[in-house]
C-alpha positions in Angstrom: -9.2 -15.5 17.8 -8.1 -17.5 14.7 -11.7 -17.5 13.4 -11.8 -13.7 13.8 -8.5 -13.3 12.0 -9.7 -15.5 9.1 -12.8 -13.3 8.8 -10.7 -10.1 8.8 -8.3 -11.6 6.2 -11.2 -12.3 3.9 -12.7 -8.9 4.4 -9.4 -7.2 3.9 -8.7 -9.0 0.7 -12.2 -8.2 -0.6 -11.8 -4.6 0.4 -8.6 -4.0 -1.5 -10.0 -5.5 -4.6 -13.1 -3.3 -4.4 -10.8 -0.3 -3.7 -8.8 -1.2 -6.8 -12.0 -1.1 -8.9 -13.0 2.3 -7.3 -9.7 3.8 -8.0 -9.6 2.4 -11.6 -13.0 3.9 -12.3 -12.0 7.3 -10.9 -8.9 7.3 -13.1 -11.1 6.6 -16.1 -13.5 9.4 -15.1 -10.6 11.9 -14.7 -8.8 10.9 -17.9 -11.3 9.9 -20.6 -8.5 8.8 -23.0 -6.8 6.5 -20.5 -5.9 3.0 -21.6 -5.7 0.0 -19.3 -3.3 -3.0 -19.6 -4.4 -5.6 -17.0 -2.5 -8.7 -16.0 -4.2 -11.3 -13.8 -1.3 -13.5 -12.5 -0.7 -16.5 -10.3 2.4 -17.7 -8.4 3.9 -20.8 -6.9 5.0 -20.7 -3.3 8.6 -21.7 -2.1 7.6 -25.4 -2.1 6.2 -25.2 -5.7 2.6 -25.3 -4.7 -0.1 -22.9 -5.8 0.5 -19.7 -3.8 -2.2 -17.2 -4.8 -1.8 -14.2 -7.2 -3.0 -10.8 -8.0 -4.3 -8.2 -10.5 -1.8 -5.7 -12.0 -3.3 -2.7 -13.8 -1.2 -0.3 -15.7 -2.7 2.9 -17.1 -1.6 5.4 -19.7 -3.5 8.5 -20.9 -3.6 12.2 -21.6 -3.6 13.3 -17.9 -1.7 10.3 -16.4 1.6 9.5 -18.2 1.5 6.2 -16.4 -0.2 4.8 -13.4 -0.4 1.5 -11.6 -3.1 0.2 -9.3 -2.3 -3.3 -8.1 -3.7 -5.9 -5.7 -2.4 -9.3 -4.5 -3.4 -12.1 -2.2 -0.7 -14.7 -1.7 -0.1 -17.6 0.6 2.0 -20.6 1.2 5.6 -21.6 2.1 8.3 -18.9 2.0 12.1 -19.1 2.0 13.2 -20.0 5.6 15.9 -17.3 5.4 13.3 -14.7 4.5 11.0 -16.0 7.2 13.6 -15.3 9.9 13.7 -11.6 8.8 10.0 -11.1 9.4 8.2 -10.7 12.7 6.3 -14.0 12.6 7.1 -17.5 13.8 6.6 -19.7 10.7 7.7 -20.4 7.2 4.1 -20.1 6.1 2.9 -16.7 5.0 -0.4 -15.1 3.9 -0.4 -11.5 2.6 -2.9 -9.2 0.8 -2.5 -5.6 -0.2 -3.0 -2.8 -2.6 -0.5 -0.4 -4.1 -0.7 2.5 -6.4 1.6 5.0 -8.1 0.3 7.9 -10.2 2.6 9.9 -12.6 0.8 12.8 -14.2 2.0 14.2 -17.5 2.0 17.8 -16.2 5.2 18.3 -14.2 3.4 20.8 -11.9 1.2 18.0 -10.6 3.0 15.8 -7.9 3.5 12.1 -8.2 1.8 10.1 -5.5 2.4 6.7 -4.1 0.4 4.6 -1.6 0.2 1.0 -0.4 -1.6 -0.9 2.4 -1.2 -4.5 3.4 -2.1 -7.2 5.9 0.3 -10.0 6.7 0.0 -13.2 8.7 3.0 -15.4 9.5 2.1 -18.3 11.7 0.3 -17.0 14.8 1.5 -13.5 14.1 -0.3 -10.9 12.0 0.0 -7.2 11.4 -0.8 -4.3 9.1 1.4 -1.9 7.3 1.4 0.8 4.6 1.7 4.4 3.9 1.6 7.2 1.3 4.0 9.8 0.0 4.1 12.7 -2.4 6.9 13.7 -4.8 6.5 17.1 -6.3 8.6 18.6 -9.1 7.5 22.2 -8.3 7.0 23.5 -4.7 3.3 24.4 -4.6 2.9 24.6 -0.8 -0.9 24.5 -1.0 -0.6 20.9 -2.5 1.7 19.9 0.4 -0.6 21.3 3.1 -3.6 19.6 1.5 -1.9 16.3 1.2 -0.8 16.2 4.8 -4.1 17.5 6.1 -5.9 14.6 4.4 -3.7 12.1 6.1 -3.8 13.9 9.4 -7.6 13.8 9.4 -7.6 10.1 8.4 -4.9 9.0 10.9 -6.0 11.0 13.9 -3.8 10.5 16.9 -1.5 8.2 15.0 -0.6 10.9 12.4 2.5 12.4 14.1 4.0 8.9 14.7 3.3 7.8 11.1 4.6 11.1 9.7 7.8 10.8 11.7 8.4 7.2 10.5 7.8 8.3 6.9 10.2 11.3 7.2 12.9 9.0 8.6 12.4 6.4 5.8 11.8 8.8 2.9 15.3 10.0 2.4 18.2 9.5 0.0 21.1 8.4 2.3 23.6 8.7 -0.5 22.7 12.4 -1.0 23.4 13.6 2.6 19.9 12.4 3.7 18.1 14.6 1.1 14.4 14.1 1.2 12.9 12.3 -1.8 9.7 14.3 -1.5 7.5 15.9 1.1 6.9 12.6 3.0 3.5 11.5 4.2 2.7 8.6 6.4 4.2 5.2 7.0 3.7 2.4 9.5 4.5 -1.3 9.7 4.0 -4.3 12.1 0.9 -2.6 13.4 -0.9 -4.8 15.9 -2.5 -3.3 19.0 -4.1 -6.7 20.0 -7.5 -5.5 18.8 -7.8 -6.9 15.3 -11.1 -5.2 14.5 -9.8 -1.8 15.6 -6.6 -2.3 13.6 -8.5 -3.3 10.5 -10.9 -0.4 10.7 -8.0 2.0 11.1 -6.3 0.7 8.0 -9.6 0.5 6.1 -10.1 4.2 7.0 -6.7 5.2 5.7 
């Protein structure tokens, strides 16, 4: 099992980096005046040893007021207090993921956010992620399209992921006002079949 997990970790990390490039190229295609500010960073773990890093890409253009497409792959010791809050059984952590947020200049075009990750803590590992949409103007055709894309991608898991997102995607200090139209969200996803779980997240 450990050999299989190591292979999936490698493939997942490579996949999100390739996806970052695909999304970056698509942003450049859509917005020909877009400018990229890239930061390739490294970090130390809790014990002060090399702990991986990532690639942060910030964009600004005529169509996108600002956008971020970021990847990371980190490893090493974590704060024991933080370790206790996670699902795993160790103070050693490995995590890789991709996140994006797109803010168009046109206020009639919704803002979109998405992130997907894989985490291993000791002998435990899981996937998580989600996507949501925050419109400024209520164009219902946008809402229907957004949810249909995720419903088609998530299949039988869509209703569960949508419900989790709806419960999370609220402003509690504003009488539980929704922050947008929701989307999907899941965490600590591990069915016991690593290949199946990886393929699901890769599909999303």
